[in-house]
Biotite code that builds the C-alpha atoms (Angstrom):
import biotite.structure as struc

atoms = struc.array([
    struc.Atom([26.275, -9.058, -19.554], chain_id="A", res_id=1, res_name="UNK", atom_name="CA", element="C"),
    struc.Atom([25.731, -7.043, -16.229], chain_id="A", res_id=2, res_name="UNK", atom_name="CA", element="C"),
    struc.Atom([23.772, -8.229, -12.898], chain_id="A", res_id=3, res_name="UNK", atom_name="CA", element="C"),
    struc.Atom([20.101, -7.382, -13.346], chain_id="A", res_id=4, res_name="UNK", atom_name="CA", element="C"),
    struc.Atom([19.345, -3.916, -11.635], chain_id="A", res_id=5, res_name="UNK", atom_name="CA", element="C"),
    struc.Atom([17.045, -3.542, -8.722], chain_id="A", res_id=6, res_name="UNK", atom_name="CA", element="C"),
    struc.Atom([13.367, -2.269, -9.605], chain_id="A", res_id=7, res_name="UNK", atom_name="CA", element="C"),
    struc.Atom([11.966, 0.052, -6.960], chain_id="A", res_id=8, res_name="UNK", atom_name="CA", element="C"),
    struc.Atom([8.586, 0.645, -7.403], chain_id="A", res_id=9, res_name="UNK", atom_name="CA", element="C"),
    struc.Atom([7.766, 4.597, -6.542], chain_id="A", res_id=10, res_name="UNK", atom_name="CA", element="C"),
    struc.Atom([4.468, 5.472, -7.913], chain_id="A", res_id=11, res_name="UNK", atom_name="CA", element="C"),
    struc.Atom([1.403, 4.859, -9.639], chain_id="A", res_id=12, res_name="UNK", atom_name="CA", element="C"),
    struc.Atom([-0.777, 6.652, -11.718], chain_id="A", res_id=13, res_name="UNK", atom_name="CA", element="C"),
    struc.Atom([-4.755, 6.428, -12.194], chain_id="A", res_id=14, res_name="UNK", atom_name="CA", element="C"),
    struc.Atom([-7.589, 7.779, -14.081], chain_id="A", res_id=15, res_name="UNK", atom_name="CA", element="C"),
    struc.Atom([-10.202, 9.663, -12.696], chain_id="A", res_id=16, res_name="UNK", atom_name="CA", element="C"),
    struc.Atom([-13.975, 10.371, -13.296], chain_id="A", res_id=17, res_name="UNK", atom_name="CA", element="C"),
    struc.Atom([-13.860, 13.574, -11.016], chain_id="A", res_id=18, res_name="UNK", atom_name="CA", element="C"),
    struc.Atom([-10.440, 14.418, -10.474], chain_id="A", res_id=19, res_name="UNK", atom_name="CA", element="C"),
    struc.Atom([-10.965, 17.317, -8.068], chain_id="A", res_id=20, res_name="UNK", atom_name="CA", element="C"),
    struc.Atom([-13.048, 15.177, -5.985], chain_id="A", res_id=21, res_name="UNK", atom_name="CA", element="C"),
    struc.Atom([-10.225, 12.433, -5.942], chain_id="A", res_id=22, res_name="UNK", atom_name="CA", element="C"),
    struc.Atom([-7.818, 15.140, -5.143], chain_id="A", res_id=23, res_name="UNK", atom_name="CA", element="C"),
    struc.Atom([-9.641, 16.511, -2.476], chain_id="A", res_id=24, res_name="UNK", atom_name="CA", element="C"),
    struc.Atom([-10.155, 12.861, -1.012], chain_id="A", res_id=25, res_name="UNK", atom_name="CA", element="C"),
    struc.Atom([-6.440, 11.671, -0.990], chain_id="A", res_id=26, res_name="UNK", atom_name="CA", element="C"),
    struc.Atom([-5.454, 15.234, 0.636], chain_id="A", res_id=27, res_name="UNK", atom_name="CA", element="C"),
    struc.Atom([-7.684, 15.052, 3.498], chain_id="A", res_id=28, res_name="UNK", atom_name="CA", element="C"),
    struc.Atom([-8.508, 11.201, 3.531], chain_id="A", res_id=29, res_name="UNK", atom_name="CA", element="C"),
    struc.Atom([-4.722, 9.935, 3.257], chain_id="A", res_id=30, res_name="UNK", atom_name="CA", element="C"),
    struc.Atom([-2.775, 13.253, 3.598], chain_id="A", res_id=31, res_name="UNK", atom_name="CA", element="C"),
    struc.Atom([-1.331, 13.762, 0.374], chain_id="A", res_id=32, res_name="UNK", atom_name="CA", element="C"),
    struc.Atom([-0.047, 17.170, -0.831], chain_id="A", res_id=33, res_name="UNK", atom_name="CA", element="C"),
    struc.Atom([-0.011, 18.123, -4.256], chain_id="A", res_id=34, res_name="UNK", atom_name="CA", element="C"),
    struc.Atom([3.823, 18.708, -5.392], chain_id="A", res_id=35, res_name="UNK", atom_name="CA", element="C"),
    struc.Atom([2.577, 19.560, -9.167], chain_id="A", res_id=36, res_name="UNK", atom_name="CA", element="C"),
    struc.Atom([-0.493, 19.796, -11.747], chain_id="A", res_id=37, res_name="UNK", atom_name="CA", element="C"),
    struc.Atom([-0.468, 20.418, -15.400], chain_id="A", res_id=38, res_name="UNK", atom_name="CA", element="C"),
    struc.Atom([-1.422, 18.728, -18.573], chain_id="A", res_id=39, res_name="UNK", atom_name="CA", element="C"),
    struc.Atom([-0.137, 15.502, -20.138], chain_id="A", res_id=40, res_name="UNK", atom_name="CA", element="C"),
    struc.Atom([0.931, 15.598, -23.577], chain_id="A", res_id=41, res_name="UNK", atom_name="CA", element="C"),
    struc.Atom([-2.300, 13.217, -24.245], chain_id="A", res_id=42, res_name="UNK", atom_name="CA", element="C"),
    struc.Atom([-4.537, 16.639, -22.987], chain_id="A", res_id=43, res_name="UNK", atom_name="CA", element="C"),
    struc.Atom([-5.282, 14.887, -19.806], chain_id="A", res_id=44, res_name="UNK", atom_name="CA", element="C"),
    struc.Atom([-5.299, 17.228, -16.747], chain_id="A", res_id=45, res_name="UNK", atom_name="CA", element="C"),
    struc.Atom([-3.003, 15.812, -13.738], chain_id="A", res_id=46, res_name="UNK", atom_name="CA", element="C"),
    struc.Atom([-2.001, 16.142, -10.259], chain_id="A", res_id=47, res_name="UNK", atom_name="CA", element="C"),
    struc.Atom([1.383, 15.047, -8.690], chain_id="A", res_id=48, res_name="UNK", atom_name="CA", element="C"),
    struc.Atom([0.637, 13.984, -5.124], chain_id="A", res_id=49, res_name="UNK", atom_name="CA", element="C"),
    struc.Atom([3.178, 12.796, -2.305], chain_id="A", res_id=50, res_name="UNK", atom_name="CA", element="C"),
    struc.Atom([3.686, 12.873, 1.535], chain_id="A", res_id=51, res_name="UNK", atom_name="CA", element="C"),
    struc.Atom([7.577, 12.407, 1.261], chain_id="A", res_id=52, res_name="UNK", atom_name="CA", element="C"),
    struc.Atom([9.416, 15.462, 0.598], chain_id="A", res_id=53, res_name="UNK", atom_name="CA", element="C"),
    struc.Atom([12.510, 13.784, -1.251], chain_id="A", res_id=54, res_name="UNK", atom_name="CA", element="C"),
    struc.Atom([9.852, 12.185, -4.009], chain_id="A", res_id=55, res_name="UNK", atom_name="CA", element="C"),
    struc.Atom([8.183, 14.226, -6.225], chain_id="A", res_id=56, res_name="UNK", atom_name="CA", element="C"),
    struc.Atom([5.048, 11.839, -6.637], chain_id="A", res_id=57, res_name="UNK", atom_name="CA", element="C"),
    struc.Atom([3.753, 8.766, -5.294], chain_id="A", res_id=58, res_name="UNK", atom_name="CA", element="C"),
    struc.Atom([0.480, 9.267, -6.899], chain_id="A", res_id=59, res_name="UNK", atom_name="CA", element="C"),
    struc.Atom([-0.615, 10.829, -9.958], chain_id="A", res_id=60, res_name="UNK", atom_name="CA", element="C"),
    struc.Atom([-4.381, 11.499, -10.730], chain_id="A", res_id=61, res_name="UNK", atom_name="CA", element="C"),
    struc.Atom([-5.289, 12.090, -14.292], chain_id="A", res_id=62, res_name="UNK", atom_name="CA", element="C"),
    struc.Atom([-8.865, 13.173, -15.781], chain_id="A", res_id=63, res_name="UNK", atom_name="CA", element="C"),
    struc.Atom([-10.315, 10.996, -18.558], chain_id="A", res_id=64, res_name="UNK", atom_name="CA", element="C"),
    struc.Atom([-11.757, 8.033, -16.987], chain_id="A", res_id=65, res_name="UNK", atom_name="CA", element="C"),
    struc.Atom([-15.078, 7.030, -18.448], chain_id="A", res_id=66, res_name="UNK", atom_name="CA", element="C"),
    struc.Atom([-17.870, 6.855, -16.177], chain_id="A", res_id=67, res_name="UNK", atom_name="CA", element="C"),
    struc.Atom([-19.644, 3.873, -17.648], chain_id="A", res_id=68, res_name="UNK", atom_name="CA", element="C"),
    struc.Atom([-16.641, 1.329, -17.318], chain_id="A", res_id=69, res_name="UNK", atom_name="CA", element="C"),
    struc.Atom([-18.128, -2.148, -16.762], chain_id="A", res_id=70, res_name="UNK", atom_name="CA", element="C"),
    struc.Atom([-15.580, -2.656, -14.173], chain_id="A", res_id=71, res_name="UNK", atom_name="CA", element="C"),
    struc.Atom([-12.923, -0.648, -12.292], chain_id="A", res_id=72, res_name="UNK", atom_name="CA", element="C"),
    struc.Atom([-9.794, -1.316, -14.217], chain_id="A", res_id=73, res_name="UNK", atom_name="CA", element="C"),
    struc.Atom([-7.457, -0.719, -10.867], chain_id="A", res_id=74, res_name="UNK", atom_name="CA", element="C"),
    struc.Atom([-7.077, -3.581, -8.732], chain_id="A", res_id=75, res_name="UNK", atom_name="CA", element="C"),
    struc.Atom([-5.477, -1.964, -5.478], chain_id="A", res_id=76, res_name="UNK", atom_name="CA", element="C"),
    struc.Atom([-3.087, 0.537, -4.517], chain_id="A", res_id=77, res_name="UNK", atom_name="CA", element="C"),
    struc.Atom([-0.845, -0.101, -1.777], chain_id="A", res_id=78, res_name="UNK", atom_name="CA", element="C"),
    struc.Atom([0.851, 2.290, 0.734], chain_id="A", res_id=79, res_name="UNK", atom_name="CA", element="C"),
    struc.Atom([3.583, 1.191, 2.902], chain_id="A", res_id=80, res_name="UNK", atom_name="CA", element="C"),
    struc.Atom([3.748, 2.920, 6.275], chain_id="A", res_id=81, res_name="UNK", atom_name="CA", element="C"),
    struc.Atom([6.413, 3.025, 8.741], chain_id="A", res_id=82, res_name="UNK", atom_name="CA", element="C"),
    struc.Atom([4.982, 1.230, 12.196], chain_id="A", res_id=83, res_name="UNK", atom_name="CA", element="C"),
    struc.Atom([1.915, -0.334, 13.362], chain_id="A", res_id=84, res_name="UNK", atom_name="CA", element="C"),
    struc.Atom([1.807, 3.032, 15.533], chain_id="A", res_id=85, res_name="UNK", atom_name="CA", element="C"),
    struc.Atom([1.441, 5.057, 12.022], chain_id="A", res_id=86, res_name="UNK", atom_name="CA", element="C"),
    struc.Atom([-1.221, 2.516, 10.431], chain_id="A", res_id=87, res_name="UNK", atom_name="CA", element="C"),
    struc.Atom([-3.456, 2.996, 13.841], chain_id="A", res_id=88, res_name="UNK", atom_name="CA", element="C"),
    struc.Atom([-3.212, 6.873, 13.423], chain_id="A", res_id=89, res_name="UNK", atom_name="CA", element="C"),
    struc.Atom([-4.214, 6.744, 9.485], chain_id="A", res_id=90, res_name="UNK", atom_name="CA", element="C"),
    struc.Atom([-7.158, 4.143, 10.876], chain_id="A", res_id=91, res_name="UNK", atom_name="CA", element="C"),
    struc.Atom([-7.911, 6.932, 13.009], chain_id="A", res_id=92, res_name="UNK", atom_name="CA", element="C"),
    struc.Atom([-7.823, 9.469, 10.339], chain_id="A", res_id=93, res_name="UNK", atom_name="CA", element="C"),
    struc.Atom([-9.835, 7.734, 7.766], chain_id="A", res_id=94, res_name="UNK", atom_name="CA", element="C"),
    struc.Atom([-12.680, 7.341, 10.213], chain_id="A", res_id=95, res_name="UNK", atom_name="CA", element="C"),
    struc.Atom([-12.875, 10.983, 11.309], chain_id="A", res_id=96, res_name="UNK", atom_name="CA", element="C"),
    struc.Atom([-12.912, 11.637, 7.400], chain_id="A", res_id=97, res_name="UNK", atom_name="CA", element="C"),
    struc.Atom([-15.968, 9.540, 7.156], chain_id="A", res_id=98, res_name="UNK", atom_name="CA", element="C"),
    struc.Atom([-14.253, 6.515, 4.986], chain_id="A", res_id=99, res_name="UNK", atom_name="CA", element="C"),
    struc.Atom([-16.718, 3.585, 5.202], chain_id="A", res_id=100, res_name="UNK", atom_name="CA", element="C"),
    struc.Atom([-16.492, -0.024, 5.208], chain_id="A", res_id=101, res_name="UNK", atom_name="CA", element="C"),
    struc.Atom([-12.822, -0.179, 6.630], chain_id="A", res_id=102, res_name="UNK", atom_name="CA", element="C"),
    struc.Atom([-11.773, -3.737, 6.720], chain_id="A", res_id=103, res_name="UNK", atom_name="CA", element="C"),
    struc.Atom([-8.875, -4.534, 9.495], chain_id="A", res_id=104, res_name="UNK", atom_name="CA", element="C"),
    struc.Atom([-6.715, -7.510, 8.256], chain_id="A", res_id=105, res_name="UNK", atom_name="CA", element="C"),
    struc.Atom([-3.711, -9.558, 9.910], chain_id="A", res_id=106, res_name="UNK", atom_name="CA", element="C"),
    struc.Atom([-1.745, -11.269, 7.259], chain_id="A", res_id=107, res_name="UNK", atom_name="CA", element="C"),
    struc.Atom([0.477, -12.324, 9.704], chain_id="A", res_id=108, res_name="UNK", atom_name="CA", element="C"),
    struc.Atom([4.011, -10.827, 7.441], chain_id="A", res_id=109, res_name="UNK", atom_name="CA", element="C"),
    struc.Atom([1.842, -7.254, 7.544], chain_id="A", res_id=110, res_name="UNK", atom_name="CA", element="C"),
    struc.Atom([-1.069, -5.411, 9.072], chain_id="A", res_id=111, res_name="UNK", atom_name="CA", element="C"),
    struc.Atom([-3.118, -3.687, 6.661], chain_id="A", res_id=112, res_name="UNK", atom_name="CA", element="C"),
    struc.Atom([-6.288, -1.986, 6.538], chain_id="A", res_id=113, res_name="UNK", atom_name="CA", element="C"),
    struc.Atom([-8.693, -1.997, 3.381], chain_id="A", res_id=114, res_name="UNK", atom_name="CA", element="C"),
    struc.Atom([-11.057, 0.519, 1.889], chain_id="A", res_id=115, res_name="UNK", atom_name="CA", element="C"),
    struc.Atom([-12.157, 2.111, -1.118], chain_id="A", res_id=116, res_name="UNK", atom_name="CA", element="C"),
    struc.Atom([-11.909, 5.984, -2.401], chain_id="A", res_id=117, res_name="UNK", atom_name="CA", element="C"),
    struc.Atom([-14.760, 7.796, -3.959], chain_id="A", res_id=118, res_name="UNK", atom_name="CA", element="C"),
    struc.Atom([-14.558, 6.049, -7.092], chain_id="A", res_id=119, res_name="UNK", atom_name="CA", element="C"),
    struc.Atom([-14.184, 2.503, -5.665], chain_id="A", res_id=120, res_name="UNK", atom_name="CA", element="C"),
    struc.Atom([-10.481, 2.069, -6.339], chain_id="A", res_id=121, res_name="UNK", atom_name="CA", element="C"),
    struc.Atom([-9.514, -0.569, -3.840], chain_id="A", res_id=122, res_name="UNK", atom_name="CA", element="C"),
    struc.Atom([-6.581, 1.045, -1.253], chain_id="A", res_id=123, res_name="UNK", atom_name="CA", element="C"),
    struc.Atom([-4.637, -0.823, 1.395], chain_id="A", res_id=124, res_name="UNK", atom_name="CA", element="C"),
    struc.Atom([-2.243, 0.885, 3.750], chain_id="A", res_id=125, res_name="UNK", atom_name="CA", element="C"),
    struc.Atom([-0.241, -1.577, 5.718], chain_id="A", res_id=126, res_name="UNK", atom_name="CA", element="C"),
    struc.Atom([2.910, -2.219, 7.756], chain_id="A", res_id=127, res_name="UNK", atom_name="CA", element="C"),
    struc.Atom([5.296, -5.022, 7.504], chain_id="A", res_id=128, res_name="UNK", atom_name="CA", element="C"),
    struc.Atom([5.389, -7.303, 10.831], chain_id="A", res_id=129, res_name="UNK", atom_name="CA", element="C"),
    struc.Atom([8.266, -8.296, 12.081], chain_id="A", res_id=130, res_name="UNK", atom_name="CA", element="C"),
    struc.Atom([7.439, -12.191, 11.115], chain_id="A", res_id=131, res_name="UNK", atom_name="CA", element="C"),
    struc.Atom([6.538, -14.132, 7.975], chain_id="A", res_id=132, res_name="UNK", atom_name="CA", element="C"),
    struc.Atom([3.957, -16.556, 7.540], chain_id="A", res_id=133, res_name="UNK", atom_name="CA", element="C"),
    struc.Atom([3.135, -18.178, 3.938], chain_id="A", res_id=134, res_name="UNK", atom_name="CA", element="C"),
    struc.Atom([0.533, -16.150, 2.007], chain_id="A", res_id=135, res_name="UNK", atom_name="CA", element="C"),
    struc.Atom([-2.288, -16.047, 1.609], chain_id="A", res_id=136, res_name="UNK", atom_name="CA", element="C"),
    struc.Atom([-3.182, -15.355, 5.128], chain_id="A", res_id=137, res_name="UNK", atom_name="CA", element="C"),
    struc.Atom([-6.030, -13.457, 6.333], chain_id="A", res_id=138, res_name="UNK", atom_name="CA", element="C"),
    struc.Atom([-7.010, -12.701, 9.892], chain_id="A", res_id=139, res_name="UNK", atom_name="CA", element="C"),
    struc.Atom([-9.263, -10.450, 11.922], chain_id="A", res_id=140, res_name="UNK", atom_name="CA", element="C"),
    struc.Atom([-7.067, -7.297, 13.452], chain_id="A", res_id=141, res_name="UNK", atom_name="CA", element="C"),
    struc.Atom([-8.513, -4.930, 15.834], chain_id="A", res_id=142, res_name="UNK", atom_name="CA", element="C"),
    struc.Atom([-6.621, -1.609, 15.455], chain_id="A", res_id=143, res_name="UNK", atom_name="CA", element="C"),
    struc.Atom([-7.876, -0.287, 18.684], chain_id="A", res_id=144, res_name="UNK", atom_name="CA", element="C"),
    struc.Atom([-5.589, -2.674, 20.678], chain_id="A", res_id=145, res_name="UNK", atom_name="CA", element="C"),
    struc.Atom([-2.404, -1.350, 22.117], chain_id="A", res_id=146, res_name="UNK", atom_name="CA", element="C"),
    struc.Atom([0.454, -2.056, 19.879], chain_id="A", res_id=147, res_name="UNK", atom_name="CA", element="C"),
    struc.Atom([1.847, -4.568, 21.892], chain_id="A", res_id=148, res_name="UNK", atom_name="CA", element="C"),
    struc.Atom([-1.311, -6.726, 22.255], chain_id="A", res_id=149, res_name="UNK", atom_name="CA", element="C"),
    struc.Atom([-1.327, -6.580, 18.361], chain_id="A", res_id=150, res_name="UNK", atom_name="CA", element="C"),
    struc.Atom([2.126, -7.825, 18.081], chain_id="A", res_id=151, res_name="UNK", atom_name="CA", element="C"),
    struc.Atom([1.866, -10.728, 20.410], chain_id="A", res_id=152, res_name="UNK", atom_name="CA", element="C"),
    struc.Atom([-1.414, -11.627, 18.697], chain_id="A", res_id=153, res_name="UNK", atom_name="CA", element="C"),
    struc.Atom([0.270, -11.957, 15.277], chain_id="A", res_id=154, res_name="UNK", atom_name="CA", element="C"),
    struc.Atom([3.330, -13.706, 16.730], chain_id="A", res_id=155, res_name="UNK", atom_name="CA", element="C"),
    struc.Atom([1.255, -16.163, 18.348], chain_id="A", res_id=156, res_name="UNK", atom_name="CA", element="C"),
    struc.Atom([-1.031, -16.785, 15.381], chain_id="A", res_id=157, res_name="UNK", atom_name="CA", element="C"),
    struc.Atom([2.328, -16.885, 12.958], chain_id="A", res_id=158, res_name="UNK", atom_name="CA", element="C"),
    struc.Atom([3.952, -19.670, 15.244], chain_id="A", res_id=159, res_name="UNK", atom_name="CA", element="C"),
    struc.Atom([0.766, -21.612, 14.670], chain_id="A", res_id=160, res_name="UNK", atom_name="CA", element="C"),
    struc.Atom([0.825, -21.712, 11.010], chain_id="A", res_id=161, res_name="UNK", atom_name="CA", element="C"),
    struc.Atom([3.785, -23.926, 9.172], chain_id="A", res_id=162, res_name="UNK", atom_name="CA", element="C"),
    struc.Atom([6.725, -22.131, 7.976], chain_id="A", res_id=163, res_name="UNK", atom_name="CA", element="C"),
    struc.Atom([6.833, -19.321, 10.357], chain_id="A", res_id=164, res_name="UNK", atom_name="CA", element="C"),
    struc.Atom([10.048, -17.388, 10.056], chain_id="A", res_id=165, res_name="UNK", atom_name="CA", element="C"),
    struc.Atom([11.155, -14.083, 11.597], chain_id="A", res_id=166, res_name="UNK", atom_name="CA", element="C"),
    struc.Atom([11.154, -11.307, 9.127], chain_id="A", res_id=167, res_name="UNK", atom_name="CA", element="C"),
    struc.Atom([14.623, -11.031, 9.422], chain_id="A", res_id=168, res_name="UNK", atom_name="CA", element="C"),
    struc.Atom([15.285, -14.731, 8.342], chain_id="A", res_id=169, res_name="UNK", atom_name="CA", element="C"),
    struc.Atom([12.765, -14.648, 5.590], chain_id="A", res_id=170, res_name="UNK", atom_name="CA", element="C"),
    struc.Atom([14.554, -11.572, 4.200], chain_id="A", res_id=171, res_name="UNK", atom_name="CA", element="C"),
    struc.Atom([17.999, -13.532, 4.445], chain_id="A", res_id=172, res_name="UNK", atom_name="CA", element="C"),
    struc.Atom([16.347, -16.452, 2.264], chain_id="A", res_id=173, res_name="UNK", atom_name="CA", element="C"),
    struc.Atom([14.764, -13.826, -0.407], chain_id="A", res_id=174, res_name="UNK", atom_name="CA", element="C"),
    struc.Atom([18.445, -12.182, -0.570], chain_id="A", res_id=175, res_name="UNK", atom_name="CA", element="C"),
    struc.Atom([20.009, -15.675, -1.199], chain_id="A", res_id=176, res_name="UNK", atom_name="CA", element="C"),
    struc.Atom([17.136, -16.397, -3.953], chain_id="A", res_id=177, res_name="UNK", atom_name="CA", element="C"),
    struc.Atom([17.487, -12.946, -5.675], chain_id="A", res_id=178, res_name="UNK", atom_name="CA", element="C"),
    struc.Atom([21.305, -13.190, -5.974], chain_id="A", res_id=179, res_name="UNK", atom_name="CA", element="C"),
    struc.Atom([20.553, -16.493, -7.717], chain_id="A", res_id=180, res_name="UNK", atom_name="CA", element="C"),
    struc.Atom([18.584, -15.013, -9.835], chain_id="A", res_id=181, res_name="UNK", atom_name="CA", element="C"),
    struc.Atom([20.587, -12.134, -10.565], chain_id="A", res_id=182, res_name="UNK", atom_name="CA", element="C"),
    struc.Atom([23.665, -14.710, -11.353], chain_id="A", res_id=183, res_name="UNK", atom_name="CA", element="C"),
    struc.Atom([21.268, -16.654, -13.514], chain_id="A", res_id=184, res_name="UNK", atom_name="CA", element="C"),
    struc.Atom([20.513, -13.407, -15.547], chain_id="A", res_id=185, res_name="UNK", atom_name="CA", element="C"),
    struc.Atom([24.364, -13.133, -16.194], chain_id="A", res_id=186, res_name="UNK", atom_name="CA", element="C"),
    struc.Atom([24.606, -16.321, -17.942], chain_id="A", res_id=187, res_name="UNK", atom_name="CA", element="C"),
])
């Protein structure tokens, strides 16, 4: 039997009550572009959206979400950024776009901002930190501080918590655990 193939998460799709409003929001608040649009075999109108010219779509928005659902079926959409400076730029962009109730969180292993789109879907924009600390971890974050100050505060916080590792050390540990799991898959 072959080794377990690697899975890479690439996109998600969500149903929307007001599709055009949601497309406009993701364009203006997060900078996505429409890469394609059409009608699905189910009859739902849909938009494919991306920020990466090498990935056709990172987000697919469909029409047809009932407006009377007892709860929002989307738990969270999370978008990984390349750097802390990028997170600061998106935080500033979201504020300029009028996004309300932006929660800034230092998870130790990542810095995140959380907010909701117009239909109440929770969004997370985040960047990995150079450290690992056990989760859950939720400490205050101030993205108005200089990058160096944020990194220093996070490192100090992580070192006070049990099980501190650098991100690189954690990755090595995870590589070993995954390799062991894949080997077990072959047996």
